N, C-alpha and C positions, 0 to 999 in steps of 0.2 A: 504494500500500500504506500502510495506517495504521500509525503507530509509537506504541506506548505507552511513556511515560517515567514511571518511578516515582522517588519521592524519600523520604528518610528523615531524621528529626530525632532526633538523639541527645540524651539527658538524662544529666547527670553530677552526682555529688557524691562527696566523700571522707569527710565526717563525718556520722553520723546525728544525730538530735535529742539523743541522750544523750551526744554527744561521742565516741562510739566509732567507730574507723576502719571504713570499708566499702571493701573491695578494696585495690588497691595504692595507696599514698600517694605523692604527688610528693616530690621532694627538699626542697621547702619545709617539709614536715612535720618535718624534723630541723634546720631552721635556727632556732635559739633566738632570735637577734636579730630576724629577720624576723617571727616569731610575736609577739614582745613588741611590736614596732612596730605590727603590725596590731591587737593587743589594746589597746594604749595609745590608738590612734586611735579605736577603737570606744568605749572608756570615756569618753574626752575628749568625743567627739561626743554621747554620751548625756547627760553632765553639762552640757555647753553647751546642749543643747536644753532641759533642765529650767530652767536659769537664764534662757534667752531667753524661755521661756513665762512665767516669773514677771515678767520685765520688761514683757512685753506686757500681762499682766493688771493691772499697776499703771500702765499708760499711758506707759511709758518707751521703748517701740518700737511700731511698727505691727504689722499682721498678720504672723504668723510661720508658717513651714512646718517642722514637726519631721520627723526621719527615724527616729523610734522604731520599732524592729523591723527596720530596713533598714540598720543600720550596717555590715554586712559588705560591702555593695555599694560604698559610698563608700570604705571602707578598702581593699578589694581593688583597685579601679580606681586609686585614687590611688597606691598602693604599686607597682603594675605599670608606671606611666608613667615615662619618663625626663624629666629636666628640660627638654630641648629639645622635647618633645611639646607638644601644644596641647589643653587641655580646653575643651569647649563644653557647659556644664552647663544643666540646667533649674533647679529651685528646691529640690531635696531632697537635694543631694549634699554635705552639710556635711563629712563625713569626707574625701571626695576633695579638696575645696577646702582643708582644713587640711593635707593632705599636699602640696598645691601651693603652700603658703606664703601662702595667704589668712590674714590675721590675724583673730582673733575680734573685735577692736575694729572692724575694717573691715566684717565681716559685720553686726555690730550697727548700724553707721552706715547700711548699706544698708537693713536692715529698719526702721530709724528714719526712713527717707525721705530720706536724704542720699546722693546719687549719688557723693560722694567716696569712699564705702566700696568702690567698684569701680574706683578710679582709682590704686591703688598701683602705682608704676612698676616695683616689683620683680616684678610678676606677668608681665612680658614679654608674650607674645602670647595668654595665656589669656583667654578670653572672660568677661564678667560673667554674673551670674545672669540667667536668662531665665524670666520668669513666664508670658508668653503660651504657650499649649500648642503645642509642636512647631514653632513658627516658626523656632527655631534649627537645626532639622535641615537645612534647605536652606542655611543659612549655613555649616554644617559641611561640606557638599559643596563649597561655593565655596572655603572655606579649604583643604580637602584638594586641590582642583584647583590652587590656587596653590602649595601645597607640592610637588606633583608637577611642575608646570610649571617650578619653580625647581630641580628635582632635589635637594631637600633631604632628608636622612635623618630625617625627622620623621613622626610619626603624629598624626592628629586623633582624639580620643575624644569622642563625643557621647553624653550620657546623657539619657534621657527616661523618662516613665512609660507604663504600659499604655494609658492614655487617649490619649496622644500618637500611638500607632500607628494610631488610627482617623481621624487627620487626613490630608487630602490632602498636606500638606507632607511628611509622613513617606514616603509612597509616591513622591513626586517625588524626595526625597533619596536613597532607596535605589536608585531607577532610575538616577539620575545616577552614584551610586557604582559601580554595577555596569557601566554603559555605559563609564565613563571609567576603570574599574579603579583606584579612588582608594585612597590610604593612610588609610583611615577605618574606625573601629570604632564601631558603634552598640551601646550597652548599655541594654537596656530593663529598668527596675525594675518588674516585674509585681507590684505590691503588692495586687492583686486589686480595687482600687477607684479609679475615676475620679471623685473627690468622692463622690457618693452612688450612682453607677452601678456595679453589680458587674461583674466580669470576664465573667460568664456571659451578660450581655446587651449587651456591647460589640461582640462579633464572633462569627461562627460558626467561626472558625479554631480548631482543636483546640489549637494552640500559637501564640504570637506569633512565635516564631522562624521558623515556616514561611512567614511573609510575605516573608522574604528570597528564597525560591525564585523568585517572580515576577520579581525583579530579577536573577536569575542569579548570586547570591552565596551563600556558605555561611551557614547559620543553625544555631545550637545552643541548647540549653536547659541551664541549670545551677541548682543549689539556691542561691539568693541568700542563704540564711541560713548557708551554709557558707563562711567566709572563705577557707579553703584553695582551694576550687573557684573562687571568684570571682577570687582572685589568680592562680591557675594558668592558667585558660582565657582570662582577659582578657590576661595577659602573652603567651600563645601567639598570640592574634589580633593583638596589637600588633606582635610581631616578624614575623609573617607579612606584615603590611602594610608594615612597614619594609623588608623584603627583596623587595618587588615582587610579593607574592602577592595583593594586592588587599584589598577590604573584607570585614568579617564582621558579622553581626548576632547578638548574644548576648541571650537572654532569661533574666533572673535572677529566679527565683521567690521572692517574699518575702511579707510581709504588713504592712499599715499598722496598727500597734498604737495609733496616735494618731488624733486628728481630722485631717481633710485639711489644715486650717490652724487657727489660733486663731479664725477666723471661722466655723468649722464645728462642728456638733454631731452626731457620728457615732452617738450613741445613738438618733437618730431613724430610722436605716435599717439598723442591724445589731444582732444580739443579743449579750448578755453571754456566752452560751454559746459562740458563734463566736469571740469575742475571747479568752476564756480558753483555748480549745483551741489557738489560735495562739501564746499566750504560752509554751506548752510547746516551741515550735519556734524560739524567738528566738535570734539569732546570738551575742550576747555571752556568755551562759551556756554555749552550746555550745562555743565556742573555749576558754573558761576550763576546762571539764571536761576537754577533750582535753589541755590543757597540764598540768593537775593530775595526770591519770592518767599522763602521760609524765614526771613529776617535773621539769617545766620552769617551774612556777609554785607559789607558796605563798600562804597567807592573809596572811602578813606583807607580802609583795610587793603583794598586793591592797590592803591598808590604806594602804601608802605611795603607791601609784599614785593612789588616790582622793584622798588628801590633796594630792598634788602637782598633780593636775588641777584640783581645786577652787581651789587657790591661784592657779594660772595664770589660770583663768577670772575670778576676782575682780579680778586685776590688769588684765585686758583690759576688764572691765566698767567699772572705774574710769577707764581711758583713754577709753572711749566716753562716759561721763557727763560727763567733764571737757572734752570736745571743744568748741571754739568753734562755735556754730551757723553754718551757711552764710549768706552775704549774700543778701538777698532778690533781688538781681539775678541770682543764679546760676541762677534758673529759665529765663533766656534763653540760657544757655551750652549749647554742644554741640547746638544745634538746627539751625543752618545755618552754612555756611562764611562767609556774610555775611548778617546779619539783614535781612529785608525792611523797608521804610520804616515800616510800621504797627507792627511789633514794636520798631523802634528808638525810635519815639515813646513806646511803652509803657515801654521800659526807662528812658528819660530821666525819665518821670513817677515811676517807682519810685525812681530815684536821688534825685530832688529831694524826694520824700516822706520818704525815709530821712534825707537831709541836714537837712531842716527839723525832723524829730523830734529829731535829735541836738542841733541848735542850741537848741531849746526846752528840752531837758533841761539844757543848760548854763546 
């Protein structure tokens, strides 16, 4: 006898584009401190992005990936995690990393080509930024397996973009997560574009969340421009995983209001009309409207927040610009437990060249 099995993907949001509540709100909606923390993170992230792009345009950092229009995802994920949890990010989760105590000066070091930016010992077991698409998803499965094997009450949160769900690494990772019942939450930032490839021609799946079904794990879709929804449902998934309930895939619908990176020109493949339509849905203004309507925020608080964030960013930029450059020999570090002979010879040549240059300067 044939058996037909049906599946359902739920889609959730609490705040409409105008900041008005839709349906029953979670307790978070009345937590003034939590809302202020989320909003501050989103504003700080947006202002940091602006400053980092200016630094890139003036040759002071390398290629940079902005999170413009996607700030609610980083903020909601970062706020939902406990300190002992482990984040495994891609390259657009600036807000989440700031909540995880990555410093702006260190992020700028990384985008400036200096690996020391990802080596802050205060970051604990959190992973560095991953630029290759989706390769970190299988790493996340491995880390979550280690957490489970050690019986630690920790959860691994892996973030990736919509394009990453088209890679084989992602399917392998969710299959392992489902088979091993891992304490792992995947958060997909569906910002509608994998560089110049639109969501519509990346996959025939009606949702990205439904890809979890093949792995035997829950999948749900949320409005990624609604900070309340991101924070609420990511926190639920994290606590489910922490309590032995296994993994979850969350698709957060957003839109990339910026270029893919500073090496991209999005005007070549999308229209101004499409871009302007999505500006009306962006997350920062949405949360601000909600708080203003609930008498939890004021224009004077807004002015003070922007001033304080800009001051913090400028202090961090100064730290970055004043950093001593890495030694040329650092290119050989962290490659092997023991350098092969050929690379040892190259390292000695670099060392002697640097020493000779210094003696000539004397």
